[in-house]
C-alpha positions as CSV (number, residue, x, y, z in Angstrom):
1,M,-14.0,-16.2,15.0
2,S,-11.6,-19.0,15.4
3,L,-9.9,-21.0,12.7
4,S,-9.4,-24.8,12.9
5,L,-6.5,-26.7,11.6
6,D,-8.6,-27.9,8.7
7,D,-9.5,-24.3,7.7
8,V,-5.8,-23.3,7.6
9,K,-5.0,-26.4,5.4
10,R,-7.9,-25.7,3.1
11,V,-6.8,-22.0,2.6
12,A,-3.2,-23.2,2.0
13,H,-4.4,-25.6,-0.6
14,L,-6.5,-23.0,-2.3
15,A,-3.5,-20.6,-2.3
16,R,-1.3,-23.5,-3.6
17,I,1.0,-23.2,-0.6
18,R,2.5,-26.4,0.8
19,V,2.5,-26.4,4.6
20,T,3.7,-29.0,7.0
21,E,1.6,-30.0,10.1
22,G,3.7,-27.8,12.3
23,E,3.5,-24.8,10.0
24,A,-0.3,-25.2,9.8
25,E,-0.6,-25.2,13.6
26,Q,1.7,-22.2,14.0
27,T,-0.2,-20.3,11.3
28,R,-3.5,-21.2,12.9
29,D,-2.3,-19.9,16.3
30,R,-1.0,-16.6,14.8
31,L,-4.2,-16.1,12.8
32,N,-6.4,-16.8,15.8
33,G,-4.3,-14.3,17.8
34,V,-5.0,-11.7,15.1
35,F,-8.7,-12.4,15.3
36,E,-8.6,-12.1,19.1
37,L,-7.0,-8.7,18.8
38,I,-9.6,-7.6,16.3
39,A,-12.4,-8.7,18.6
40,A,-10.8,-6.9,21.5
41,M,-10.6,-3.7,19.4
42,Q,-14.2,-4.0,18.2
43,A,-15.4,-4.3,21.8
44,V,-14.1,-0.8,22.7
45,D,-16.8,1.8,22.9
46,T,-15.8,4.6,20.4
47,R,-19.1,6.4,20.1
48,D,-17.7,9.7,21.7
49,V,-14.3,9.5,20.0
50,A,-13.8,11.9,17.1
51,P,-12.1,10.4,14.0
52,M,-8.4,11.5,13.6
53,A,-6.3,11.8,10.5
54,H,-3.1,11.4,12.6
55,A,-2.2,10.3,16.1
56,R,-0.8,13.8,16.8
57,D,-2.0,17.2,15.9
58,V,0.5,18.0,13.1
59,F,0.3,20.5,10.4
60,Q,2.2,20.6,7.2
61,R,4.2,23.7,6.6
62,L,3.5,24.9,3.1
63,R,5.7,27.1,1.0
64,A,4.4,29.9,-1.3
65,D,3.3,28.6,-4.7
66,V,5.7,30.6,-6.8
67,V,7.9,29.6,-9.8
68,T,11.5,28.9,-8.7
69,E,12.9,27.4,-11.9
70,T,13.4,29.0,-15.3
71,D,11.9,27.5,-18.5
72,R,14.7,25.4,-20.0
73,R,12.6,23.2,-22.3
74,A,14.4,24.5,-25.4
75,A,17.8,23.6,-23.9
76,F,16.6,20.1,-22.9
77,Q,15.0,19.4,-26.3
78,A,18.1,20.6,-28.2
79,V,19.9,17.5,-27.0
80,A,17.0,15.1,-27.5
81,P,17.3,12.7,-30.5
82,Q,13.8,13.6,-31.9
83,T,11.2,16.3,-30.9
84,E,8.1,17.6,-32.6
85,G,5.8,20.4,-31.5
86,G,7.5,20.7,-28.1
87,L,7.1,16.9,-27.5
88,Y,9.7,14.2,-27.2
89,L,9.4,11.5,-29.9
90,V,10.2,7.9,-28.8
91,P,10.3,4.6,-30.7
92,K,7.1,2.5,-30.7
93,V,7.6,-0.4,-28.3
94,I,4.1,-2.0,-28.3
95,E,2.5,-3.0,-31.6
């Protein structure tokens, strides 16, 4: 797929972007370069290539799922302006 100068100008008009003639030509060349790269990547035979989640075989080190902090809710709520039933009360901001 290749874009013409008119295509770039029409898209710029639809997006409400003012472009000069030089900017339109430069944008057309850049976009056509992107389309050429996409075409080259699509031409590669990938039938025998397994999908990868990452370019390298990496594994995330996981820590044990244990509680490391003590329950300090009562201390935090003691300094709050308003609480009720263990919840923080805040002023209504949307009517």
